N, C-alpha and C positions, 0 to 999 in steps of 0.2 A: 697560190697560197690562200688567197682570199676566198677562192672557191671551196677549199678544204675547211676554212673557218666557218663559212656559211653553212656547209653541210653539218658540221659539228654542232653549231648552235641550233640548227633545225632539229637535230637528233635529240637535243636536250629537252625540247618541248614535246616530244612524242608521248603518247599515252603509255602509262605503265603496263597496260595490257598487251603490248606488242613486243616481239623479240627483236634481236639486232637486225634481222633482215626485213623488219616491218610487218611480219605476219602476226595477225591477232592471236593472242594466247588466252584460252578459256580458263577462268579461275577454277581451281580444284574445289570440289565440294567434299564435305566431310563424308566418311564412309557411312553407308546406310545403317549398320548396327549402332554407330555413335549417334546419328540423328534420331533413331528410334528410342534409344536410351534417354536422350535429352527430352523428347516429347513425353515419354512415360514419367520421367522425374517431375516435369512441370505439371502433368495431370495429377500425380499423386499429391504434390504440394498444394495445388489448387483445391483438390478434393478435401484434404485435411483442413485447409483454411475455412472452407465452406462448412464442414462438419463442426469445427470449433465455434464458428459464428452462430450456427443453429443451436448448439448446446448452450450458448450464452443468451441469445436473443429470445428464443422461444419461451423459456421459463419466465423471463421478464415480461414478455408480451402477455403470456397467460395470467400473470399476476395482476397486471394493470387492467386487462379486460375483465377478469373475474371480479375485481373490486367495483366495477361499474355495472354489474348485473344485479337484478333483483333476485330474490330467493326463488321465485318460480322460473325465471329465465335460466338460472344456474342449473336447475335439475332437469330442464327439458331441452335446452339448446346444446349444440356441439361446443366443446371447451374452447376451440380455437377460432370459432366464428365470432365476429364482433357483435355485441349486443344490439338487438333491434331498437330498444329504447334505453339508452344509457341513463343511469341515475346516480346522483350523489348522496342518496339516502344512507348508504353504508358509511360514508365519511362523516355525515352528521351524527350518526349513531355513535361512532367512535369518539368524536370530539365532545359530545354531550356527556360522556362518561368521565373517567379519571385519567384520560390519556395525557392531559397537561401535567399532572403530577408525575407520571412515569417518565415523561419527556424531561422534566426538570431534574429528576433524580439522575437520569442517565447523563444529562449535561454536566451536573455538578461532579459526579464520579469521574467522568471522562476528563474534564478540564483539570480537576485537582490531581489526578493521576499523571496526566501529561506534564503539568507544570513541575511537580515534584521530581518526576523521572528525568526530565530534560535538565533541570538545574543540577541535580546530584550527579547525573551521568557526565555532564559537561565539566564539572569540577574534578571528578575522578579521572576522566580522560585527559584533561589538561595536566594533572599531577603525574599521570603515568608517562605522558609524552615528554614533559619537561625533565623528569628524573628517570629517563629510560635506561640509563646505565646502572641504576641502583638495583640491588637484589630485592628489596622490599617492593619496588615498583613492578618487577617481573612477577613476583609472587602474587601481588594484588591483582594484576591483570589475569593471571591464570585462575585465580579464584572466581573472577567474573566469568571467565570462559567456562568454568566448571558448572556455573548456574545454567548454562544452555543444555546441559545433559540431564537435568533434573526435570522429569515430567510433572506437570501440575497435578494430575490425578494421583500420583504416588504420595504426595505430601498433603493432601487435602485434610486428612484426619489430624495430623499435627498442627496444621494451620487453624483448624476449627477449635482444637483444645487451647491453642495459644490465644485466640481471639476471646474465648470464654474467660480465660484467666485475666486478660486485660480489661474485661468488662466492656467490650465493644460490640458484643453480639447484637444483631438486629439494628445496625446503624450503618450509615453510608461510609463511615470511616473503616468499618470492617471490610468493605470491598476495596477501598482505596489503598490501604497499606499492603495487602498481599499483591495487589495488581502492580504497585510500584516495584515491589521486590522481584517479581517475575519479569518485569519489563526492563529492568536495569541491565542485565547481561548483554542482550542484543544491542541496546542503545549505546552502552560503553564501547562495544566492539566496533560499531559503525563510526562513532566519534573519534576513537583512537586511530582508526585507519585513515580518517580524513585529516586529523591534526598532524599526523606524521608527515604529510606532504607539504605542510607549511614550512618555508625555509627558516632554518635556525637563525639566519642572519637577522631576520626581523625581530626575533626575541632578544638577540644580543644587542641590537640597536636600541631597543627600549630599555634594556638594563643599563647601557651606557648613559642614557638620558635620565636615569635615576628611578625608573618605574619599578614597582614591586610586582609580586605575583598576581595580586588581585587586580592591579591596573592592567597588566598584560592579559589577564583572563577577560576582563570587561571590554577593553579597548582594542584588543588584537584578536584573541582566539574566538570570541563570540561572533564578531562581525564576519571574519573569514569563514567560520563554520556555519554560516546562515543556511546554505543549501542543505547541509547534513542535518541541522537542527529541524528544519521544516520536514525533511524526510522522516526522521525518527518520530517527530510529533504526530504526523499523519498516520504512520504505521502503528504506533502505540495507541493513539486515539481510536483507530479502527478496531484494534484487538479488544480494547476495554469496552467500546460501544457494543460490540457483539458478544461480550463475555456473558456466559450463562452459569458456569459452575459455582463461582464465588457468590453471586447473588442468591442462588438456589440453596446453598449450604449455610451461608452466614447471615441471612436475613429471613424473616418470616412474616412481618407485618405488610399489609397491602400498601401502606403509605411509604414504605421503604423500597418497594419493588422498582426495578429498572425495566426498560422496554423489552429486552429479550425474555425476561421472566414474565412480564405482564402479558406477552402474547399468548402464553399458555393459559393465563387467566381469562383472556378474551375467548379462547376456544371453549372453555367451560361455561362462560357467561352467555355466549351466543348459541351454544349448542351446535346445531348443524348449519348455522349461518356462516358458511365459509366466505361469502363475499365481504362480510364485515371484518372478518379476520384478515383477509387480503388487503382491505383498506387500511387497517392498522399497520400492516407490514410496509405498505407503500409510504405511509406517513413517517414511519420510523426510519426509512431509508433516505428520505429527502435531505435531512441535515448533513449526513455523511457525503451525499452526492454534491451538495453545495460546497462543502469544504474541499472536496477533491477537485472540483472545477476551478476554484479560486487559487488553489495551491499547486496545480498540476505542473507549471513550469519549474517552480522550485523543487518539486518532488522529483522530476526527471533529472534536473541538474545535480541533486544530491545523490541519486542512484548511479550516475555516471562519473561523478567526481570523487576523488579521495581514494581510489583503488588502483592507481596507476603503478604502484610499487608492489 
């Protein structure tokens, strides 16, 4: 009996690659068509990734390299070859002009639009979520969703006439107000989707403690919705920073121009001095890049949270 137990225990320690008789068993390989399909799929995926990277990196590289060229180097050298003698003269030319005014206008318009949009959207989303069973709440939410279906270009003439009658034409407020109106639908949609995942027991606990709606909004909804707030703030800010149609239609003075509109003025001012225009583009991109780098973690958290239901 001891001999049998010894053999059984020895059999337990055998390699999984052997059969009952102790003969080695060769692991089966996948059929050749399957292996070929896997290799082909990986090659296509890798090629698509490289193509996407090239489409993103090459224009940025050309933009930066061109901004460091002199006028003569730009017309004679290859576009993708690094400049032999890099120069910062183009950046000095841009900064010596009215670039600071255009940058300040863009910053004021973007910050004002983001603050008004986030505050109004947070209050609207909180009211919709807290009173989700009400008919008026459902109707209000559907009206916000309807705003997503209205293209900006289709209503630019009514917006222009409305701004004229409000006597706000050729002012920064003429850009801020329509920008807030068109940013509200998507902002409310994201915040409502996020706040719906907040447990109702938290709101009920604050009601038991005697908290009102404003206290729940400030002390509970706003802190819990911080990732979503950062997400919509970055998204709305990027849209307003790059906005071109509203500044083009609703302003005309040079001192009210924002950066996207001012870049067209630079092209006329510098003539064929493309390197100076590229330098202005690089400088206008840096603030957005800094904001994105600082808020990237909150941005990713807001994009992945609040949509589990």
